[in-house]
C-alpha positions as CSV (number, residue, x, y, z in Angstrom):
1,M,111.5,-11.5,-32.3
2,I,113.3,-14.7,-33.3
3,R,116.8,-14.5,-33.9
4,L,117.8,-17.1,-36.8
5,L,121.1,-17.7,-37.8
6,V,121.7,-19.2,-41.2
7,A,124.6,-21.2,-41.7
8,D,125.5,-22.0,-45.2
9,D,128.6,-21.7,-47.8
10,S,126.1,-21.6,-50.7
11,A,125.5,-17.8,-51.6
12,T,122.6,-18.6,-53.7
13,I,121.0,-20.3,-50.1
14,R,122.0,-17.7,-48.0
15,H,120.1,-15.1,-50.2
16,Y,117.1,-17.4,-50.5
17,L,116.9,-18.2,-46.9
18,N,117.6,-14.4,-45.9
19,D,114.9,-13.1,-47.9
20,L,112.4,-15.7,-47.0
21,F,112.5,-14.8,-43.4
22,R,112.9,-11.5,-43.4
23,A,109.4,-11.3,-45.4
24,Q,108.1,-12.7,-41.9
25,D,107.4,-9.8,-39.1
26,D,109.1,-12.0,-36.5
27,F,112.1,-13.0,-37.9
28,E,115.8,-11.3,-37.3
29,V,118.4,-12.9,-39.3
30,Q,121.9,-13.2,-39.5
31,C,124.0,-15.2,-42.1
32,A,127.4,-17.1,-41.9
33,S,129.3,-18.7,-44.7
34,N,131.6,-21.3,-42.8
35,G,132.2,-22.7,-39.5
36,E,134.1,-20.2,-37.9
37,E,131.4,-17.4,-39.1
38,T,129.0,-19.8,-37.5
39,R,130.5,-20.1,-34.0
40,R,131.4,-16.6,-33.9
41,A,128.0,-15.4,-34.9
42,L,126.7,-18.2,-32.3
43,H,127.8,-16.0,-28.8
44,Q,127.6,-12.6,-30.5
45,F,124.4,-13.2,-32.3
46,A,123.0,-15.2,-29.6
47,P,120.5,-16.6,-31.9
48,D,117.2,-18.8,-31.0
49,V,117.4,-21.0,-33.5
50,V,120.2,-22.3,-36.4
51,C,119.5,-23.2,-39.7
52,L,122.8,-25.2,-40.7
53,D,124.4,-26.5,-43.3
54,I,125.3,-30.3,-44.0
55,E,128.8,-29.2,-45.9
56,M,130.7,-26.2,-44.9
57,P,134.0,-25.4,-46.5
58,D,136.3,-25.1,-43.4
59,T,134.5,-27.5,-40.8
60,D,131.9,-29.9,-41.4
61,G,128.2,-29.3,-40.3
62,L,128.3,-32.1,-37.8
63,T,131.2,-30.7,-36.5
64,V,130.0,-27.5,-36.0
65,L,126.7,-28.8,-34.8
66,S,128.7,-30.3,-31.6
67,H,130.3,-27.0,-30.9
68,I,126.7,-25.6,-30.6
69,M,125.7,-28.3,-28.7
70,V,128.5,-27.8,-26.4
71,E,129.3,-24.2,-26.2
72,R,125.5,-22.5,-26.6
73,P,122.7,-25.2,-27.1
74,C,119.8,-24.1,-28.9
75,P,117.6,-25.5,-31.4
76,V,119.4,-26.3,-34.9
77,V,117.5,-27.4,-37.9
78,M,120.0,-29.1,-40.5
79,F,119.9,-28.2,-44.5
80,S,121.5,-31.5,-46.4
81,A,121.4,-32.8,-50.3
82,L,118.6,-35.0,-50.9
83,T,121.3,-37.8,-51.3
84,A,122.4,-41.0,-49.4
85,K,125.2,-39.2,-48.1
86,G,123.0,-36.4,-47.2
87,T,120.2,-38.6,-45.6
88,A,122.8,-40.4,-43.4
89,A,124.4,-37.2,-42.4
90,S,120.8,-36.0,-41.4
91,L,120.4,-39.1,-39.3
92,Q,123.8,-38.4,-37.5
93,A,122.7,-34.8,-36.9
94,L,119.4,-35.8,-35.2
95,A,121.3,-38.1,-33.1
96,L,123.7,-35.0,-32.1
97,G,120.9,-33.1,-31.1
98,A,119.6,-31.2,-34.2
99,V,115.6,-30.6,-33.8
100,D,114.8,-31.0,-37.6
101,Y,116.0,-31.5,-41.3
102,I,115.3,-29.5,-44.1
103,L,116.3,-31.4,-47.8
104,K,117.4,-28.9,-50.5
105,P,117.6,-30.4,-54.0
106,A,120.5,-32.3,-54.8
107,D,120.9,-29.9,-58.4
108,G,120.9,-26.8,-56.1
109,K,117.7,-25.4,-57.7
110,L,115.4,-23.6,-55.1
111,D,111.6,-24.2,-55.9
112,A,110.5,-20.9,-53.4
113,A,106.5,-21.5,-53.8
114,Q,107.6,-25.6,-52.6
115,L,110.0,-24.9,-50.2
116,G,109.3,-21.9,-48.4
117,A,106.2,-22.9,-46.2
118,E,107.8,-26.1,-45.2
119,I,110.9,-24.1,-44.2
120,V,109.1,-21.3,-42.3
121,A,107.3,-23.8,-40.3
122,K,109.6,-26.2,-39.6
123,V,112.4,-23.0,-38.1
124,R,109.4,-21.5,-36.2
125,L,108.9,-25.0,-34.6
126,A,112.3,-25.3,-33.7
127,A,112.6,-22.1,-32.5
128,A,110.3,-23.2,-29.5
129,A,111.6,-26.5,-29.4
130,H,113.5,-28.1,-26.4
131,V,116.8,-28.9,-26.2
132,I,117.8,-32.0,-24.8
133,T,121.6,-32.1,-24.2
134,S,122.4,-35.3,-22.2
135,W,119.8,-37.5,-22.6
136,Q,121.2,-40.9,-21.8
137,A,122.7,-39.1,-18.7
138,R,119.5,-39.2,-16.9
139,L,117.9,-42.1,-14.6
140,P,114.7,-42.9,-13.7
141,R,113.6,-42.6,-10.5
142,V,111.1,-44.3,-7.9
143,D,107.9,-44.4,-6.9
144,P,104.5,-46.0,-8.3
145,I,104.7,-49.4,-9.3
146,L,104.1,-50.3,-13.1
147,R,103.0,-54.0,-13.0
148,P,103.5,-56.2,-15.5
149,A,100.7,-57.7,-17.7
150,H,101.1,-61.2,-19.5
151,A,99.1,-62.5,-22.8
152,H,100.1,-64.6,-25.7
153,E,99.9,-61.8,-27.9
154,R,101.4,-58.4,-27.0
155,L,102.8,-55.7,-28.8
156,V,104.5,-51.9,-27.8
157,L,103.1,-49.6,-30.3
158,I,105.1,-46.3,-30.6
159,G,103.9,-42.6,-32.1
160,V,106.5,-40.1,-32.1
161,S,107.7,-37.4,-34.9
162,T,110.0,-34.4,-34.4
163,G,112.6,-34.8,-32.2
164,G,112.3,-38.7,-32.2
165,P,115.4,-40.0,-33.8
166,R,117.4,-39.2,-31.2
167,T,114.9,-40.3,-28.4
168,L,114.2,-43.4,-30.4
169,E,117.9,-44.3,-30.4
170,G,118.3,-43.9,-26.6
171,L,114.9,-45.5,-25.6
172,L,115.1,-48.5,-28.0
173,S,119.2,-48.7,-27.2
174,A,117.9,-49.5,-23.5
175,L,115.7,-52.3,-24.5
176,P,117.3,-56.2,-23.4
177,A,118.0,-58.6,-26.5
178,D,115.6,-60.6,-24.8
179,F,112.6,-58.2,-24.4
180,P,109.6,-60.3,-25.0
181,Y,107.2,-58.3,-27.7
182,P,107.3,-57.0,-31.1
183,V,107.8,-53.2,-30.8
184,V,106.6,-50.8,-33.7
185,V,107.4,-47.5,-34.7
186,A,105.4,-44.8,-36.7
187,Q,108.1,-42.0,-37.1
188,H,107.0,-39.7,-39.4
189,M,109.8,-39.4,-41.9
190,P,109.9,-39.2,-45.7
191,A,110.4,-42.5,-47.7
192,Y,113.9,-42.3,-48.2
193,F,114.9,-41.7,-44.2
194,T,113.2,-44.6,-42.5
195,A,115.5,-47.6,-44.5
196,P,118.9,-45.8,-43.2
197,F,117.2,-45.1,-40.0
198,A,116.0,-48.6,-39.1
199,Q,119.8,-49.5,-40.5
200,R,121.2,-46.9,-37.6
201,L,119.0,-47.9,-35.0
202,D,119.9,-51.7,-35.8
203,Q,123.3,-51.1,-35.2
204,L,122.7,-49.1,-31.9
205,C,120.4,-51.6,-30.2
206,A,120.4,-55.1,-28.8
207,L,117.1,-56.2,-30.6
208,S,116.7,-56.4,-34.4
209,V,115.4,-53.4,-36.1
210,V,113.8,-53.7,-39.7
211,E,112.2,-51.3,-41.8
212,V,108.4,-52.6,-42.7
213,S,108.5,-52.5,-46.7
214,R,106.1,-55.6,-47.0
215,A,104.2,-57.8,-44.9
216,V,105.9,-59.1,-42.0
217,A,104.6,-61.3,-39.1
218,P,105.8,-59.5,-35.7
219,R,108.1,-61.2,-33.6
220,A,109.1,-61.2,-30.1
221,G,113.1,-59.3,-30.0
222,T,112.4,-57.0,-33.2
223,V,111.7,-53.3,-33.7
224,Y,109.6,-52.5,-36.8
225,V,110.0,-49.2,-38.1
226,A,107.1,-48.3,-40.4
227,R,108.3,-47.2,-43.8
228,G,108.3,-43.6,-44.8
229,G,106.0,-42.3,-47.4
230,A,103.4,-44.9,-46.1
231,D,101.1,-46.5,-43.6
232,L,101.3,-49.3,-41.5
233,Q,98.3,-51.1,-40.6
234,L,98.3,-54.4,-38.4
235,L,96.0,-57.0,-39.6
236,R,94.7,-60.7,-39.1
237,R,95.1,-63.6,-41.3
238,A,95.0,-67.3,-40.8
239,S,98.4,-67.4,-39.8
240,G,98.4,-64.6,-37.3
241,L,99.2,-61.0,-37.3
242,V,100.8,-59.0,-39.7
243,L,101.9,-55.5,-40.1
244,Q,101.3,-54.6,-43.4
245,P,102.4,-51.3,-45.2
246,Q,99.7,-49.2,-47.0
247,P,99.7,-46.1,-49.5
248,E,99.2,-42.8,-47.7
249,S,95.9,-42.3,-46.9
250,D,94.4,-39.0,-47.3
251,Q,92.1,-39.6,-44.3
252,Y,95.0,-38.7,-42.1
253,R,97.5,-35.7,-42.2
254,W,101.0,-37.1,-40.9
255,H,102.5,-40.0,-42.1
256,P,103.3,-43.1,-41.4
257,S,100.3,-42.5,-39.3
258,V,100.3,-43.0,-35.5
259,Q,96.4,-42.9,-35.5
260,M,96.3,-45.7,-38.5
261,L,98.7,-48.0,-36.5
262,V,96.8,-48.0,-32.8
263,E,93.6,-48.0,-35.0
264,S,94.3,-51.2,-36.8
265,A,96.0,-52.7,-33.5
266,L,92.6,-52.2,-31.2
267,Q,90.6,-54.0,-33.8
268,H,92.5,-57.3,-33.9
269,V,94.0,-57.3,-30.5
270,P,92.5,-57.0,-27.0
271,A,93.5,-53.5,-25.2
272,K,95.0,-54.8,-22.3
273,Q,97.3,-56.5,-24.5
274,L,98.8,-53.6,-26.3
275,V,101.4,-50.9,-24.8
276,G,100.8,-47.7,-26.3
277,V,104.0,-44.8,-25.8
278,M,103.5,-41.7,-27.0
279,L,106.8,-39.3,-27.8
280,T,107.9,-36.1,-28.9
281,G,106.2,-34.5,-32.0
282,M,104.3,-31.6,-33.4
283,G,100.4,-31.9,-33.6
284,D,98.2,-34.9,-32.1
285,D,98.4,-37.8,-34.5
286,G,97.8,-41.0,-32.5
287,A,95.8,-38.9,-29.4
288,S,92.8,-39.8,-29.9
289,A,93.2,-43.6,-30.8
290,M,95.5,-44.1,-27.8
291,H,92.9,-42.2,-25.6
292,R,90.5,-44.9,-26.5
293,L,93.4,-48.0,-25.9
294,F,93.6,-46.4,-22.5
295,Q,89.6,-46.7,-22.3
296,L,89.1,-49.9,-23.4
297,G,92.1,-50.9,-20.5
298,G,95.2,-50.8,-22.4
299,T,98.3,-49.2,-20.8
300,T,99.9,-46.1,-22.5
301,I,102.7,-43.8,-21.7
302,A,103.5,-40.3,-22.5
303,E,106.5,-38.5,-22.4
304,A,106.9,-35.9,-20.2
305,E,107.2,-32.1,-20.7
306,E,110.6,-32.1,-19.1
307,S,112.5,-34.0,-21.9
308,A,110.4,-34.0,-24.7
309,V,111.9,-32.0,-27.8
310,V,108.8,-31.0,-28.9
311,Y,105.6,-31.7,-26.3
312,G,102.5,-31.5,-29.3
313,M,101.7,-35.4,-29.4
314,P,102.5,-36.4,-25.6
315,R,100.2,-33.0,-24.4
316,A,97.8,-34.0,-27.0
317,L,97.2,-37.7,-25.3
318,I,97.6,-36.1,-21.5
319,E,94.7,-33.3,-22.4
320,L,92.3,-36.1,-23.3
321,G,93.1,-37.9,-20.1
322,G,94.5,-40.9,-21.9
323,A,98.2,-41.6,-20.1
324,T,98.3,-44.0,-17.8
325,H,101.8,-42.7,-17.0
326,V,103.5,-39.6,-17.8
327,L,107.4,-40.5,-17.8
328,P,110.6,-38.2,-19.2
329,A,112.4,-40.4,-22.3
330,W,114.9,-41.9,-20.2
331,A,112.4,-43.8,-17.6
332,I,110.3,-44.9,-20.5
333,A,112.8,-47.9,-21.3
334,D,112.8,-49.4,-17.9
335,A,109.0,-48.6,-17.6
336,L,108.5,-51.2,-21.0
337,V,110.7,-53.8,-19.1
338,A,109.0,-53.4,-15.9
339,L,105.3,-53.7,-17.8
340,S,106.7,-56.6,-19.7
341,G,107.4,-58.8,-16.6
342,H,110.9,-59.2,-17.8
343,L,112.3,-58.1,-14.4
344,P,112.4,-60.5,-11.0
345,Q,110.0,-57.7,-9.4
346,P,108.3,-54.9,-11.0
347,L,110.3,-51.4,-11.4
348,T,108.8,-48.6,-9.5
349,L,109.2,-45.4,-11.2
350,Q,108.5,-41.7,-10.5
351,E,106.1,-40.3,-12.6
């Protein structure tokens, strides 16, 4: 039985979620209407997962979330309005340790048929997620050598989904401003999230971070975040390589599609000049494409289970036998620096 704590100041939302989850066979539900009730239930009810509203009457949801992560860490799914303020707060919540978010209509009207299945799926997945409370405090360890490779055109391709925003913040902020290769990120996100997410990353990172909203030539020292609500391809034109947004393709289940990004890169860049990084996320998006990259002589890094919030995507790559290296999230930035030949001597890392 999964113990779910619903914390929301709206009686309508509480009743809706209470009824929704009590209709499931494997949920026990308790509700709280403010921050104080939430903190009390956190210890008395001992939930396996919390559905927490961004807006709380006595203490805002972000403050309550920070208390949860300190007092009794457990998976948290944020419930926020589809507004600019709600989007910014949701990104901050993901950075604080929330696993995922659910967007409620700005007018407060709930469409049970439209939202119910998505809400249950996200909360059920979150309940099984691995909560990371001290990401940046972990340090890489030593052992096998990662040898740098040099080429005229080289790219780092990152695939990531649930649990990704916080992991990306830690990884990308650890890369130096003169990192010599473009970094392209396919993070599963809706259209209205990727622009503010890229802006947030740009403030945190030494590298420039931009959302790819139009055709752009990839350049060293820049991180390119695929636009939500679309897919991203790497193409070759007379002037050179170009990252080109594309309408979502029905051929792919998740968007922006990691599979499409890596497949397109392999069509125009030798595999030995690509580094694929598979981070936390549900499902297997991009696993077969990165496996092919590995088979063709490219380098792939899969996030280790010990740091993955959701182990699905990296596990899919590992089980295919397509991971050159398996590393915890906090060691991946140093590995990328070593692979780029940016260090005087190759960095050694324990996998």
